[in-house]
C-alpha positions in Angstrom: -63.4 -40.7 -47.3 -66.0 -40.9 -43.7 -67.6 -43.5 -44.6 -64.3 -44.9 -45.3 -62.7 -44.5 -42.6 -65.7 -45.5 -40.1 -65.0 -48.7 -42.0 -61.8 -49.5 -40.4 -63.1 -51.4 -37.3 -65.8 -53.6 -39.5 -62.7 -54.5 -42.0 -59.9 -54.7 -38.9 -62.4 -57.3 -36.8 -63.6 -59.2 -40.4 -60.1 -60.2 -41.3 -59.3 -60.1 -37.2 -60.8 -63.9 -37.5 -58.2 -65.9 -39.3 -58.4 -69.3 -38.8 -56.2 -70.8 -36.5 -56.7 -68.6 -33.6 -56.8 -71.5 -30.2 -59.6 -69.9 -28.0 -59.9 -73.1 -25.6 -59.2 -72.3 -21.8 -56.1 -74.4 -20.3 -55.1 -74.2 -16.4 -51.9 -74.4 -15.9 -50.6 -75.3 -12.5 -46.6 -73.9 -11.4 -44.3 -75.0 -8.7 -41.5 -72.7 -7.9 -38.4 -74.0 -6.2 -36.8 -70.9 -4.3 -34.6 -73.5 -1.9 -31.4 -72.8 -3.3 -32.2 -68.9 -3.8 -32.5 -68.8 0.3 -30.2 -71.7 0.9 -27.3 -69.2 -0.8 -29.7 -65.6 0.6 -30.8 -64.3 -3.0 -34.4 -64.9 -1.1 -35.6 -64.0 1.4 -39.0 -64.8 2.7 -39.9 -62.4 5.0 -39.1 -59.9 2.7 -39.0 -61.0 -1.3 -41.7 -62.3 -3.5 -41.8 -64.4 -6.0 -43.8 -65.1 -9.3 -43.6 -65.0 -13.6 -44.0 -62.4 -16.1 -45.3 -63.6 -19.7 -45.5 -62.8 -23.4 -49.8 -64.7 -23.2 -52.3 -63.2 -21.0 -53.0 -63.2 -18.2 -49.3 -62.8 -18.1 -48.1 -59.4 -19.1 -43.6 -58.9 -19.5 -44.7 -55.4 -16.9 -46.1 -56.6 -13.9 -44.9 -60.0 -12.6 -48.5 -63.0 -11.8 -47.2 -63.3 -7.9 -46.8 -66.3 -6.3 -47.8 -67.6 -2.3 -45.8 -70.0 -0.1 -46.5 -73.7 -0.4 -44.2 -75.0 2.0 -40.5 -74.3 2.7 -38.7 -72.8 -0.2 -41.9 -73.4 -2.8 -44.3 -71.2 -4.4 -47.3 -71.9 -6.3 -49.7 -70.6 -8.9 -52.3 -71.5 -10.9 -52.9 -69.8 -14.3 -56.2 -70.0 -16.5 -55.1 -69.2 -20.3 -58.1 -67.8 -22.2 -56.6 -67.9 -25.3 -53.3 -69.2 -26.5 -51.2 -67.8 -29.2 -51.5 -68.2 -32.4 -51.1 -71.3 -34.7 -50.5 -73.3 -32.1 -46.8 -71.7 -30.8 -45.7 -72.2 -27.6 -45.5 -69.0 -25.3 -42.9 -67.3 -23.3 -41.6 -67.2 -19.2 -40.5 -66.1 -16.6 -39.9 -66.7 -12.5 -39.0 -63.6 -11.6 -38.4 -62.5 -7.6 -39.5 -58.9 -6.8 -37.9 -57.4 -3.7 -38.6 -53.9 -2.3 -36.2 -51.4 -3.1 -34.9 -52.9 -6.2 -34.6 -51.1 -9.7 -37.1 -52.2 -12.1 -34.9 -55.8 -14.0 -33.4 -57.3 -10.8 -34.8 -60.4 -9.9 -35.5 -62.3 -13.4 -34.0 -66.0 -14.1 -31.3 -66.1 -15.9 -30.5 -67.7 -19.6 -33.2 -67.4 -22.1 -37.1 -67.1 -21.9 -38.5 -70.2 -21.0 -41.3 -71.7 -23.7 -45.1 -73.1 -23.0 -46.2 -75.4 -25.3 -50.1 -76.5 -24.6 -50.4 -80.5 -25.1 -53.8 -80.4 -23.0 -56.0 -77.8 -21.3 -54.9 -78.5 -17.7 -51.1 -79.3 -16.9 -47.8 -78.5 -14.2 -45.3 -76.8 -15.0 -42.4 -77.2 -11.3 -39.2 -76.3 -11.9 -35.9 -74.4 -9.7 -35.6 -71.9 -10.5 -32.4 -70.3 -13.1 -33.6 -74.1 -14.4 -32.1 -73.5 -17.9 -34.6 -73.3 -20.3 -35.4 -76.6 -23.2 -35.6 -75.1 -26.7 -38.7 -76.6 -28.4 -37.9 -78.7 -32.0 -38.2 -76.4 -34.9 -40.6 -76.4 -36.7 -40.2 -75.4 -41.1 -42.8 -76.2 -43.7 -42.0 -76.0 -47.4 -38.4 -75.7 -49.3 -36.4 -73.5 -47.4 -32.1 -72.5 -48.6 -30.2 -70.7 -46.1 -27.0 -68.9 -47.4 -23.8 -67.7 -46.1 -24.0 -64.5 -45.2 -23.2 -62.0 -48.4 -20.5 -60.3 -46.4 -20.6 -56.0 -47.3 -19.7 -52.9 -47.3 -22.6 -50.9 -45.4 -23.7 -53.6 -42.5 -22.3 -56.2 -41.1 -22.8 -59.4 -42.5 -25.9 -61.3 -41.2 -28.0 -64.4 -41.8 -29.9 -64.8 -44.9 -32.7 -67.3 -45.9 -35.1 -68.2 -48.5 -38.8 -69.5 -49.1 -39.0 -71.2 -52.0 -43.5 -71.9 -53.0 -44.2 -74.9 -54.3 -44.1 -75.7 -57.6 -40.9 -73.8 -57.8 -39.0 -76.1 -59.1 -41.4 -78.2 -61.7 -41.9 -74.6 -63.6 -38.8 -74.0 -65.1 -39.5 -70.5 -67.1 -42.2 -69.2 -64.1 -40.4 -66.2 -62.4 -41.8 -64.7 -59.3 -42.6 -61.7 -57.3 -40.3 -61.5 -53.9 -41.3 -60.2 -50.1 -37.8 -59.8 -48.5 -38.4 -59.4 -44.2 -36.2 -58.4 -41.6 -36.0 -60.1 -38.1 -35.8 -62.8 -40.6 -34.3 -65.4 -38.1 -37.7 -65.1 -36.7 -39.8 -65.4 -39.7 -39.3 -69.1 -39.7 -38.7 -70.4 -36.5 -38.8 -70.2 -33.1 -34.8 -71.2 -32.4 -34.1 -67.7 -31.9 -37.0 -65.8 -30.3 -39.0 -68.9 -28.6 -41.5 -67.7 -31.8 -42.5 -66.8 -35.0 -44.1 -65.0 -38.0 -45.0 -68.9 -39.3 -44.8 -67.2 -41.7 -44.0 -71.0 -44.0 -47.1 -72.2 -43.0 -49.5 -70.2 -44.0 -47.5 -68.7 -47.1 -47.8 -72.2 -48.0 -50.8 -73.1 -47.3 -52.2 -70.2 -49.5 -50.6 -70.9 -51.8 -51.6 -74.5 -52.8 -54.3 -73.4 -51.8 -54.6 -71.1 -54.9 -55.5 -68.0 -52.7 -52.6 -65.9 -53.1 -49.9 -65.8 -55.6 -47.0 -67.9 -55.5 -43.9 -65.6 -54.2 -41.0 -65.9 -52.7 -39.4 -64.7 -49.6 -36.6 -63.4 -48.6 -35.3 -63.1 -44.0 -32.7 -60.7 -43.6 -31.9 -61.9 -40.8 -30.7 -58.4 -37.9 -26.6 -57.7 -37.3 -25.7 -57.4 -33.5 -26.9 -53.6 -33.8 -30.2 -53.7 -35.2 -31.0 -50.0 -33.7 -28.7 -48.5 -36.1 -29.5 -50.9 -38.5 -33.8 -50.2 -39.3 -34.0 -46.3 -37.9 -32.8 -44.2 -40.7 -32.2 -40.8 -38.2 -30.1 -40.9 -34.5 -32.5 -40.0 -31.5 -30.7 -39.3 -28.0 -31.2 -41.7 -25.8 -31.3 -40.3 -22.4 -28.5 -41.5 -19.0 -31.9 -43.2 -17.6 -32.4 -45.9 -20.7 -29.0 -46.2 -21.8 -27.6 -48.4 -20.0 -23.7 -46.8 -20.1 -24.7 -43.4 -17.0 -24.5 -40.8 -20.2 -26.9 -39.0 -22.5 -26.5 -41.3 -25.9 -27.5 -41.8 -30.2 -28.4 -44.2 -31.0 -29.5 -45.3 -34.9 -29.6 -43.8 -38.3 -28.2 -46.2 -40.0 -30.9 -47.4 -42.1 -29.5 -45.3 -45.6 -26.4 -47.6 -45.1 -28.7 -50.6 -44.7 -30.8 -49.5 -47.4 -27.8 -49.5 -49.6 -26.9 -53.5 -48.5 -31.1 -54.3 -50.0 -30.7 -52.6 -52.8 -26.9 -52.6 -54.2 -25.6 -55.7 -52.0 -28.7 -58.8 -51.0 -31.2 -57.9 -54.0 -29.0 -58.1 -57.8 -27.6 -61.4 -55.4 -31.7 -62.5 -55.0 -32.2 -61.7 -58.6 -29.4 -63.3 -60.3 -29.3 -66.4 -58.9 -33.4 -67.1 -58.2 -36.0 -66.4 -60.9 -37.3 -63.2 -59.6 -39.2 -60.8 -61.4 -37.2 -57.7 -60.4 -39.3 -54.7 -60.7 -40.9 -52.0 -58.3 -44.2 -53.9 -58.6 -43.6 -56.4 -57.8 -40.5 -56.6 -54.8 -42.1 -55.7 -51.5 -40.4 -55.6 -48.0 -41.5 -55.9 -44.8 -41.3 -56.6 -40.8 -42.1 -55.8 -37.1 -41.7 -52.7 -34.7 -38.4 -50.8 -35.8 -38.6 -53.5 -39.4 -41.8 -52.0 -39.6 -40.1 -48.3 -39.1 -37.8 -48.8 -41.7 -40.5 -50.7 -44.0 -42.3 -47.0 -44.3 -39.2 -45.3 -44.8 -37.7 -47.6 -47.6 -40.9 -47.2 -49.7 -41.4 -43.9 -48.7 -38.1 -43.4 -49.9 -36.7 -45.8 -52.3 -40.3 -46.4 -54.0 -37.8 -47.4 -57.3 -37.1 -50.4 -55.6 -39.2 -51.7 -54.0 -43.2 -51.5 -54.5 -44.8 -52.4 -51.1 -44.2 -52.1 -47.2 -45.5 -54.0 -45.0 -45.4 -51.4 -42.1 -46.7 -53.5 -38.8 -46.5 -52.8 -35.2 -44.0 -49.8 -36.3 -42.3 -48.2 -33.5 -43.5 -44.5 -34.4 -42.2 -43.5 -31.6 -38.9 -43.5 -32.6 -37.1 -40.0 -33.3 -40.1 -38.2 -31.6 -43.0 -39.2 -33.7 -40.1 -38.7 -37.3 -41.9 -41.5 -39.5 -45.3 -39.5 -38.8 -43.2 -36.4 -39.5 -41.3 -38.1 -42.9 -44.5 -39.0 -44.4 -46.2 -35.9 -44.6 -43.2 -34.1 -46.1 -42.2 -36.3 -48.4 -42.1 -35.0 -52.4 -43.4 -37.0 -54.8 -42.5 -37.2 -58.4 -45.7 -38.7 -59.4 -49.0 -40.0 -58.5 -48.5 -43.1 -57.9 -47.9 -44.9 -54.7 -46.4 -48.2 -53.2 -49.1 -50.1 -51.4 -48.8 -49.9 -47.6 -50.1 -52.7 -44.8 -50.4 -50.9 -41.4 -51.8 -52.3 -38.1 -51.9 -53.0 -34.4 -53.0 -54.0 -31.4 -54.3 -52.8 -29.1 -51.9 -53.8 -26.0 -48.6 -52.5 -27.3 -48.9 -49.4 -24.9 -51.2 -46.8 -23.9 -52.6 -44.7 -26.2 -50.7 -47.1 -29.6 -54.3 -47.5 -31.4 -54.2 -43.4 -31.4 -51.5 -42.9 -33.2 -51.5 -45.1 -35.7 -54.7 -43.4 -37.1 -53.1 -41.3 -37.0 -50.4 -42.7 -39.1 -53.5 -43.8 -41.5 -55.0 -40.7 -41.4 -51.3 -39.0 -42.6 -51.4 -41.5 -45.4 -54.8 -41.2 -46.7 -54.0 -37.9 -47.1 -51.0 -38.3 -49.0 -53.1 -39.8 -51.8 -52.9 -43.5 -50.5 -56.6 -45.1 -51.2 -57.7 -48.0 -48.6 -58.1 -51.2 -49.6 -56.2 -50.4 -52.9 -52.5 -49.1 -52.3 -53.8 -48.6 -48.0 -54.3 -51.9 -45.8 -54.8 -51.4 -42.5 -56.0 -53.4 -39.2 -56.6 -52.9 -35.7 -55.9 -56.0 -33.4 -57.7 -54.9 -29.9 -56.5 -57.4 -27.9 -52.8 -58.1 -29.6 -49.6 -57.5 -28.1 -46.4 -56.2 -29.7 -45.0 -60.2 -30.4 -43.7 -62.8 -32.6 -47.5 -64.3 -32.5 -49.4 -61.8 -32.9 -47.7 -61.2 -36.5 -48.1 -64.6 -36.9 -51.7 -64.1 -36.6 -51.7 -61.5 -39.1 -49.6 -63.4 -41.8 -52.2 -64.9 -43.8 -54.3 -61.1 -43.5 -51.8 -59.6 -45.3 -49.9 -61.6 -48.0 -53.7 -62.5 -48.9 -53.1 -58.3 -49.0 -49.5 -58.8 -51.5 -50.5 -61.5 -53.4 -54.4 -62.5 -53.6 -56.6 -63.7 -56.1 
């Protein structure tokens, strides 16, 4: 066991050496036009500062990269990106005004995040503060069907998409395993979040290369209360973070969401598509809170889901509930659902140590490294869709690799 644990960093490094990771440096010169903000009294050049935050290093959502005044009302800053988001995706950014004494969430531009693509290694962006974001056109690969929302007594109706593998129409007798993914609006295109998992592009390439078994992928949009759907327990949110000025209990709707997946959605998918409905051919996955609920689903509903993708899971939820759940859940037999667990090193202080603790708890409960448990660390990856997209190939190979 000690040898296996020692090999984990090497395995992770090998898995991270995936195709499509752009490494050429890109320089972007930003010019921020604050003349309208200054004229309206919303920006005081003697007191306030302006800069940008974003989703890819050296930018950060937690720290402003400050710009310098170049002319009255005009501010400039140059950013060199040593590595652009995986798969040629755009990064997301916003300008932000920082002023003394302001609340941490004050000063942001209004509206959606702005996408920044990288068509060349040197480019410039010049625009008004608070200009509306211009979304990039969505990119979708393969045969993807949009389904009408499925009514349920357990959760609110939500969007559904089904990706069918190459050859599905040409082999009418063939049946396929199914992968259900949470936060489905971010799985196949960037329209909702400005970035995506690129599951369609990666799955299409791997299936056509005969690197993985063909699989049906069902993307399930989140609902209006994502915290409830993706959390199996309630958690007390203090007044300072609740947004309402009072302590509130949030979450705990995971069991209802499980009933939706098991009693409503899966039977419908099995009826309308050529699936292999047995647990060994049914997987579920997601990231963040979606990773939390996926681990809970395979722990408590292994008779439905034979594998779970626990991607950057919110282990912190409810005072490390997930850790306690893994350590205490009783098993009727020796069988274990397959589990993929991963984490990025830039997702928060000490997060890799916590991720390793969860990995070790699974090993102690009978999961087997590289057989029933896949584990991966990405030291320079953050908590975002582009980071998760970079791990999709390793995930699909773990589940369906030949």
